[in-house]
C-alpha positions in Angstrom: 0.0 0.0 0.0 1.3 3.4 -0.9 2.2 5.8 1.9 -0.9 8.0 1.1 -3.1 5.0 1.3 -1.7 4.1 4.7 -2.3 7.6 5.9 -5.9 7.5 4.8 -6.4 4.1 6.4 -4.9 5.3 9.6 -7.3 8.3 9.7 -10.4 6.1 9.1 -11.2 5.8 12.8 -11.0 9.6 13.2 -13.5 10.2 10.4 -15.8 7.4 11.6 -15.8 9.0 15.1 -16.5 12.5 13.6 -19.2 11.1 11.4 -21.7 11.2 14.3 -23.5 14.6 14.7 -23.3 14.4 18.6 -19.6 13.6 18.6 -18.8 16.3 16.1 -20.7 18.8 18.3 -18.7 17.7 21.4 -15.4 18.1 19.5 -16.6 21.5 18.3 -17.5 22.6 21.8 -14.1 21.5 23.1 -12.5 23.5 20.3 -14.3 26.6 21.4 -14.3 26.2 25.2 -11.3 24.0 25.9 -11.2 21.0 28.4 -14.7 20.3 29.9 -16.2 17.8 32.3 -18.9 15.3 31.2 -21.4 17.4 33.2 -20.5 20.5 31.3 -20.5 18.7 27.9 -23.9 17.3 28.6 -25.4 20.7 29.2 -27.3 21.7 26.1 -26.2 18.6 24.2 -29.7 17.2 24.0 -28.5 13.8 25.2 -28.0 12.2 28.7 -24.7 12.3 30.6 -24.5 8.5 30.0 -24.8 9.1 26.2 -22.1 11.8 26.3 -19.8 9.5 28.2 -20.3 6.8 25.5 -19.6 9.3 22.8 -16.5 10.5 24.6 -15.2 7.0 24.8 -15.6 6.6 21.0 -13.7 9.8 20.5 -11.0 8.6 23.0 -10.6 5.3 21.1 -10.1 7.2 17.9 -7.4 9.3 19.7 -9.3 12.5 19.4 -9.7 13.3 23.1 -8.0 12.4 26.3 -9.2 12.6 29.9 -7.7 13.4 33.3 -9.3 13.2 36.7 -9.9 16.4 38.6 -11.3 15.6 42.0 -14.5 13.6 41.3 -14.8 14.5 37.7 -13.2 13.5 34.4 -12.1 16.4 32.3 -11.9 15.8 28.6 -9.7 17.7 26.2 -9.0 17.5 22.5 -5.9 15.7 21.2 -4.9 18.2 18.5 -2.3 15.9 16.9 -5.0 13.5 15.7 -7.1 16.4 14.3 -4.0 17.7 12.5 -3.3 14.2 11.0 -6.9 14.1 9.8 -6.5 17.5 8.2 -3.3 16.4 6.4 -5.3 13.4 5.1 -8.0 15.6 3.8 -5.4 17.9 2.2 -3.9 14.9 0.5 -7.2 13.7 -0.9 -8.0 17.3 -2.0 -4.7 17.4 -3.9 -5.4 14.1 -5.5 -8.8 15.4 -6.7 -7.2 18.6 -8.0 -4.7 16.5 -10.0 -7.4 14.2 -11.4 -9.5 17.2 -12.5 -6.4 18.8 -14.1 -5.8 15.6 -16.1 -9.4 15.4 -17.1 -9.4 19.1 -18.2 -6.2 18.5 -20.3 -7.8 15.4 -21.9 -11.0 17.3 -22.7 -9.1 20.3 -24.1 -7.0 18.2 -26.5 
């Protein structure tokens, strides 16, 4: 498998985790507000604390968030390295599409 294919494959769990609307909203909220407790993340999320906890575990398994204990609560924060890797993957795919469109344009114009 080519290096770009390996990068895409390695990013698949990240995109799968972000494919859920609730998880994407949690990530967006942590981007805006920084590290947050489950209680804070559940506020206004439209789902229970238990559901938020399950979503956070999926995000953690994908390497998108990490948690630390602060007293009685778990505080979750983003893992920016995984988001940066996903962005590089999207940039690679975008460049491949640009190349393919350029080749098609050249073929059509001949």
